[in-house]
C-alpha atoms as one frame of an Amber mdcrd trajectory, in Angstrom:
protein
 -20.182 -74.964 165.977 -19.136 -72.289 163.520 -21.243 -69.160 163.636 -21.256
 -65.622 162.466 -20.182 -62.898 164.773 -23.790 -61.788 165.370 -24.387 -64.663
 167.761 -21.503 -63.949 170.148 -22.529 -60.892 172.242 -22.459 -62.748 175.536
 -19.108 -64.284 174.720 -17.371 -60.925 174.721 -16.613 -60.650 171.038 -17.586
 -57.133 169.811 -20.409 -57.060 167.290 -21.140 -53.362 167.464 -19.667 -52.887
 164.098 -22.521 -55.014 162.620 -25.738 -54.322 164.554 -27.268 -51.080 163.517
 -24.679 -50.628 160.784 -26.121 -49.036 157.687 -23.496 -47.984 155.158 -23.871
 -44.451 153.791 -25.177 -45.287 150.361 -25.657 -42.422 147.874 -28.578 -43.299
 145.602 -27.504 -43.100 141.971 -31.081 -43.846 140.965 -32.090 -40.285 141.925
 -29.426 -38.865 139.578 -30.037 -38.528 135.882 -26.419 -38.472 134.763 -23.579
 -38.222 137.314 -20.732 -35.873 136.396 -17.090 -35.877 137.362 -17.129 -32.429
 139.049 -20.169 -33.066 141.142 -20.333 -36.730 141.912 -17.089 -38.467 141.025
 -14.261 -36.105 142.129 -15.380 -36.254 145.799 -15.161 -40.020 145.724 -11.694
 -39.975 144.070 -10.458 -37.446 146.664 -11.652 -39.529 149.579 -10.782 -43.019
 148.296  -8.242 -42.828 145.434  -5.942 -39.765 145.492  -3.803 -41.111 148.362
  -2.195 -43.251 145.635  -3.451 -41.781 142.402  -1.705 -38.439 142.297   1.558
 -37.218 140.803   4.650 -38.593 142.448   2.826 -41.382 144.350   2.810 -45.065
 143.745  -0.058 -45.441 141.287   0.593 -45.423 137.539  -1.761 -42.470 136.827
  -3.325 -39.533 138.581  -7.040 -39.133 139.080  -7.186 -35.580 140.552  -8.671
 -33.918 137.471 -11.202 -34.782 134.882  -8.489 -34.598 132.131  -6.349 -37.117
 133.997  -9.226 -39.508 134.840 -11.202 -39.513 131.560  -8.793 -41.773 129.515
  -9.117 -44.459 132.270 -12.895 -44.394 132.601 -13.549 -47.937 131.287 -10.719
 -49.437 133.280 -11.890 -47.618 136.446 -15.376 -49.083 135.969 -14.008 -52.586
 135.529 -11.778 -52.393 138.637 -14.415 -50.985 140.998 -16.975 -53.544 139.861
 -14.498 -56.278 140.659 -13.722 -54.575 143.943  -9.994 -54.606 143.013  -9.822
 -50.888 143.556  -9.555 -49.310 145.963  -7.669 -52.277 147.521  -9.907 -53.612
 150.216 -10.311 -57.408 149.927 -12.478 -58.359 152.854 -15.616 -60.452 152.550
 -18.374 -58.008 153.513 -20.886 -60.754 154.507 -19.146 -62.152 157.623 -17.233
 -61.013 160.622 -16.488 -57.532 161.882 -17.387 -54.817 159.353 -16.275 -51.605
 161.074 -12.631 -50.420 160.490 -10.727 -47.281 161.226  -9.061 -47.423 157.774
 -11.804 -48.655 155.543 -11.052 -47.340 152.046 -13.554 -49.564 150.231 -16.304
 -48.053 148.082 -19.917 -48.381 149.185 -22.437 -50.041 146.822 -23.772 -46.537
 146.153 -20.385 -45.168 145.204 -19.709 -48.017 142.866 -23.116 -47.435 141.295
 -22.321 -43.741 140.793 -18.965 -44.504 139.046 -20.534 -47.091 136.793 -23.422
 -44.770 135.782 -20.920 -41.949 135.200 -18.890 -44.181 132.787 -21.981 -45.619
 131.059 -23.384 -42.090 130.668 -20.337 -40.974 128.611 -18.071 -39.884 131.565
 -19.309 -36.290 131.464 -17.026 -33.566 132.985 -19.788 -31.513 134.522 -19.769
 -27.834 135.607 -16.332 -26.771 136.812 -18.080 -24.758 139.490 -19.173 -28.038
 141.147 -15.594 -29.267 141.620 -14.635 -29.593 145.260 -11.517 -27.697 146.487
  -8.364 -29.625 145.659  -7.194 -31.875 148.339  -3.811 -30.837 149.745  -1.219
 -33.570 149.817   2.367 -33.272 151.214   5.227 -32.583 148.840   7.202 -35.598
 147.824   6.540 -38.717 149.907   5.395 -36.924 153.079   4.589 -38.395 156.376
   0.980 -39.617 156.830   0.565 -39.269 160.549   2.051 -35.815 161.220  -1.303
 -34.155 160.752  -2.901 -36.449 163.359  -0.445 -35.198 165.990  -0.083 -31.598
 164.632   3.594 -32.135 163.879   5.831 -31.416 160.883   7.979 -34.549 161.302
   7.838 -37.730 163.419   9.561 -37.479 166.752  12.269 -40.014 165.782  13.270
 -41.269 162.302  15.271 -44.490 162.118  16.821 -45.413 158.786  18.257 -48.758
 157.672  21.680 -48.765 156.008  21.424 -48.223 152.202  21.342 -51.126 149.732
  21.908 -51.051 145.989  19.651 -53.485 144.075  21.266 -54.227 140.752  19.073
 -54.293 137.634  18.060 -57.819 136.771  19.550 -59.254 139.972  17.954 -61.882
 142.144  15.809 -60.894 145.061  17.769 -59.779 148.124  16.985 -59.893 151.915
  18.949 -57.063 153.564  19.308 -57.414 157.364  21.198 -54.530 158.922  21.012
 -53.638 162.622  20.877 -49.973 163.597  20.653 -48.269 167.043  17.458 -46.342
 167.855  19.449 -43.678 169.701  16.936 -43.655 172.526  18.516 -42.694 175.824
  15.484 -42.962 178.039  12.373 -45.133 178.134   9.782 -43.755 175.707   6.251
 -44.978 174.905   5.283 -45.029 171.209   1.784 -44.013 169.983   2.303 -44.421
 166.262   4.776 -45.905 163.767   4.857 -45.474 160.029   7.440 -47.007 157.523
   8.228 -46.139 153.989  10.974 -46.637 151.375  13.415 -43.777 151.504  12.715
 -42.542 148.004   9.874 -42.672 145.429  12.135 -44.810 143.214  12.824 -47.148
 146.096   9.171 -48.104 146.082   9.855 -50.050 142.840  12.190 -52.546 144.575
  10.971 -52.618 148.222   8.440 -55.405 148.708   8.334 -55.455 152.497  10.371
 -54.488 155.528  10.270 -56.179 158.864  11.702 -54.575 161.979  12.399 -56.365
 165.207  13.107 -54.462 168.429  16.276 -55.701 170.206  16.319 -54.623 173.887
  16.470 -55.982 177.409  12.798 -56.827 178.089  11.284 -56.572 181.556   7.838
 -57.687 180.283   7.355 -61.467 180.615   4.801 -61.567 177.749   7.313 -59.894
 175.473  10.093 -62.271 176.610   7.839 -65.290 175.856   6.837 -64.120 172.386
   8.321 -60.737 171.393   6.293 -60.294 168.191   7.430 -57.530 165.849   7.971
 -53.861 166.320   6.497 -53.086 162.917   5.947 -54.834 159.528   5.587 -52.873
 156.382   4.473 -54.117 152.887   3.089 -52.552 149.752  -0.335 -51.186 150.632
   0.424 -50.534 154.325   1.769 -47.429 155.905   2.047 -48.230 159.598  -0.072
 -48.348 162.785  -1.595 -45.741 165.099  -2.040 -47.322 168.498  -5.441 -47.414
 170.048  -5.953 -44.786 172.748  -4.164 -45.578 176.023  -2.061 -48.266 174.181
   1.497 -48.219 172.897   4.859 -49.862 172.375   7.913 -49.266 174.615  11.382
 -48.203 173.499  14.180 -48.670 176.084  17.628 -47.117 176.229  20.239 -48.964
 174.134  17.592 -50.558 172.001  18.305 -51.516 168.347  16.263 -52.312 165.280
  16.973 -55.449 163.243  15.768 -54.877 159.716  14.761 -57.674 157.351  14.045
 -55.977 154.020  13.009 -57.774 150.835  14.225 -56.114 147.727  12.960 -57.341
 144.433  14.459 -57.237 140.955  13.894 -54.279 138.534  15.418 -53.185 135.176
  17.796 -50.633 136.695  20.210 -50.139 139.531  18.472 -48.542 142.518  19.995
 -47.526 145.835  17.620 -47.063 148.687  16.913 -47.431 152.397  13.858 -47.863
 154.532  12.941 -45.286 157.179  10.669 -45.579 160.208   8.911 -42.612 161.600
   8.108 -42.925 165.336   5.624 -40.797 167.267   6.011 -40.669 171.042   3.617
 -40.112 173.833   4.407 -36.912 175.732   7.081 -37.437 178.413   5.470 -38.620
 181.602   2.384 -39.958 179.811   2.359 -43.748 180.082  -0.381 -45.746 178.353
  -2.117 -48.489 180.243  -1.737 -51.169 177.595   1.163 -52.496 175.519   0.390
 -53.722 172.003   1.956 -56.911 170.573   2.277 -57.405 166.745   2.134 -61.203
 166.509   2.753 -63.502 163.603   0.093 -66.188 163.470   0.043 -68.856 160.841
   2.145 -71.200 158.787   5.860 -70.919 159.335   8.825 -73.198 158.631   9.772
 -75.498 155.770   7.091 -78.100 156.448   4.223 -75.608 156.944   3.165 -75.352
 153.296   3.180 -78.062 150.542   1.044 -77.361 147.529   0.918 -79.869 144.653
   0.769 -78.739 141.029  -2.654 -77.692 139.617  -4.240 -77.682 143.044  -6.126
 -75.381 145.356  -5.209 -76.199 148.883  -6.284 -74.940 152.285  -3.852 -75.015
 155.318  -4.851 -74.444 158.943  -2.720 -73.322 161.891  -3.425 -72.308 165.514
  -2.101 -69.786 167.971  -3.169 -69.855 171.634  -3.560 -66.442 173.233  -1.585
 -66.064 176.490  -4.316 -64.027 178.182  -7.597 -62.384 177.502  -7.140 -59.966
 174.653  -8.465 -57.313 172.333  -7.587 -57.856 168.620  -6.594 -54.571 167.077
  -5.871 -55.438 163.440  -5.542 -58.270 160.914  -3.173 -58.413 157.948  -2.865
 -61.475 155.715   0.448 -62.269 154.176   0.826 -64.638 151.256   2.571 -64.647
 147.909   1.606 -65.030 144.299  -0.585 -68.149 144.847  -2.439 -66.675 147.799
  -6.204 -66.814 147.327  -7.915 -66.170 150.637  -7.359 -66.141 154.430  -9.635
 -66.233 157.411  -9.007 -65.279 161.032 -11.167 -67.135 163.534 -11.350 -67.431
 167.369 -11.973 -70.766 168.983 -13.522 -69.800 172.327 -13.159 -71.794 175.567
 -16.732 -73.026 175.002 -15.597 -74.720 171.804 -17.530 -72.310 169.590 -15.669
 -70.953 166.549 -16.286 -67.404 165.531 -15.178 -65.778 162.259 -13.575 -62.450
 162.968 -12.449 -61.573 159.375 -12.277 -63.235 155.982 -10.233 -62.000 153.063
 -11.828 -63.731 150.085  -9.993 -61.952 147.287  -6.322 -61.770 148.296  -4.125
 -59.692 146.012  -0.310 -60.038 146.392   0.268 -56.489 145.302  -1.693 -55.092
 148.328  -0.859 -56.237 151.849  -3.524 -54.282 153.595  -3.808 -54.119 157.354
  -7.508 -54.131 158.504  -7.645 -51.999 161.660 -10.819 -52.634 163.676 -12.779
 -49.686 164.854 -12.680 -48.883 168.549 -16.189 -50.205 169.242 -15.700 -53.240
 167.082 -12.319 -54.626 167.900 -12.974 -58.280 169.006 -12.702 -59.015 172.752
 -11.604 -62.562 173.489 -11.519 -64.404 176.939  -8.644 -66.249 178.442  -8.261
 -69.675 176.819  -9.041 -68.571 173.288  -7.133 -70.147 170.430  -6.720 -68.139
 167.180  -7.135 -70.110 163.979  -5.683 -68.933 160.640  -6.771 -70.691 157.461
  -4.876 -69.999 154.228  -6.098 -70.943 150.747  -3.518 -71.131 147.896  -4.446
 -71.446 144.230  -1.711 -73.266 142.267  -3.775 -73.599 139.017  -3.759 -71.877
 135.699  -6.904 -70.087 136.704  -4.790 -67.907 138.981  -3.498 -65.198 136.714
  -0.713 -64.318 139.107   0.586 -67.957 139.152   4.022 -68.077 137.615   3.896
 -71.827 136.977   0.943 -74.113 137.933   2.909 -77.229 137.110   5.371 -77.189
 139.966   5.174 -78.116 143.647   5.277 -75.057 145.865   6.665 -74.974 149.403
   7.291 -72.437 152.101   9.991 -69.881 151.440  11.045 -66.186 151.315  11.093
 -65.853 147.500   8.108 -64.417 145.774   7.762 -67.696 143.869   7.675 -69.617
 147.122   4.668 -69.353 149.484   3.765 -68.162 152.969   0.465 -68.257 154.880
   0.520 -66.221 158.003  -1.267 -63.204 159.438   0.091 -60.248 161.253  -2.287
 -59.759 164.161  -1.943 -56.760 166.567  -2.978 -57.896 170.058  -3.499 -56.055
 173.329  -3.415 -58.508 176.249  -5.859 -57.805 179.117  -6.249 -59.034 182.578
  -9.431 -60.968 183.383 -10.706 -57.946 185.285  -9.929 -55.633 182.342 -11.535
 -57.992 179.989 -14.741 -58.112 182.056 -14.813 -54.329 182.223 -14.340 -53.999
 178.454 -17.213 -56.487 177.837 -19.553 -54.612 180.213 -18.736 -51.344 178.489
 -19.533 -52.872 175.092 -22.912 -54.175 176.390 -23.753 -50.682 177.601 -22.705
 -49.090 174.361 -24.757 -51.661 172.412 -27.769 -50.945 174.537 -27.468 -47.144
 173.903 -27.148 -47.649 170.157 -30.111 -50.032 170.097 -32.175 -47.551 172.036
 -31.104 -44.715 169.720 -31.956 -46.772 166.654 -35.449 -47.537 168.061 -36.156
 -43.776 168.276 -35.459 -43.191 164.599 -38.521 -42.415 162.492
């Protein structure tokens, strides 16, 4: 029987992200007329400036009133449709607590709409928050987390020149990591080498080639890191990491798309190590779950089609993150767990997939799903090959699986930490205790 996550406490799936969760909603009703300086600028700093600033990927900056005012009506439309900021999860089902949630609350949307409808007033300059400091140029996103100026190791692909007007290219060089001793990785971020390179780099996969002692890795190595537009990388959960061994190499698989000019670029990966001698308890696995191969996807013209696929977990596990991957006809994707009891639990559902944003949804520490041995993961992909899909290049053709943007895919990148049965039982018990404390604290609120 399919059920929402709320009914699965005793089955070991975390629901702490839902029970007692009350989003911080700012009441716009109590405000007469919101202003940019007092009400809107803080929202833009927190949720928009990461992209909407000079030299970044967005087409316009929103740091100041003068920059934002010409776009006011468009901003209202995009936030009402929940297209911006890009966060395409269904908020009515599954886990709802994430480490990287950049979505707007209902109250924040209400403030922006009321600001636009009220004439998009600038407000008192004295109410402006201090400017948010961003790194010069591209910058590295995780250096501040670890109090560093640069990643510990930067690995670059060999350069590629994408000719203006040329067909898409898949560039697959192999480069050494240069690691001479075993090192545990606590974070990885990937980016095109230059700002201009972001115009042609659609995604970059990186496989780790090394002699593996871990039987789970040998059986299904997964991926060292996957990067796509809208994603910056992964910070491993505490006491978790990935292992680099001496003599290791990175096999890149980079998709470069066509543009109107010649651009030469490379992709670079910033790696952050645990301190020497500090070895995490768990090793994370970035697994590809879903439809792969030429027979996996077959979409008739003028049709909306759902395709299901299954991935058995090799042990009990904690699910760290979920990232859908489809192309132009992608419409929605769900990640579910079929438990040993036969019960199916919805973990996450993206109901508004946007090909331009391949977001990775990183579950919060107290909400990452815990799944017992014998669980089978189910990925369902919906593709819209009709004229109603504005991104569809041609609804009158059959569409199959393939690497090109006009072909289709339907898989999810799922970050998994495998647990022993004893570790799983301990994690479940810790969640129960945490839930009891939160429930008790909520009962004491006035």
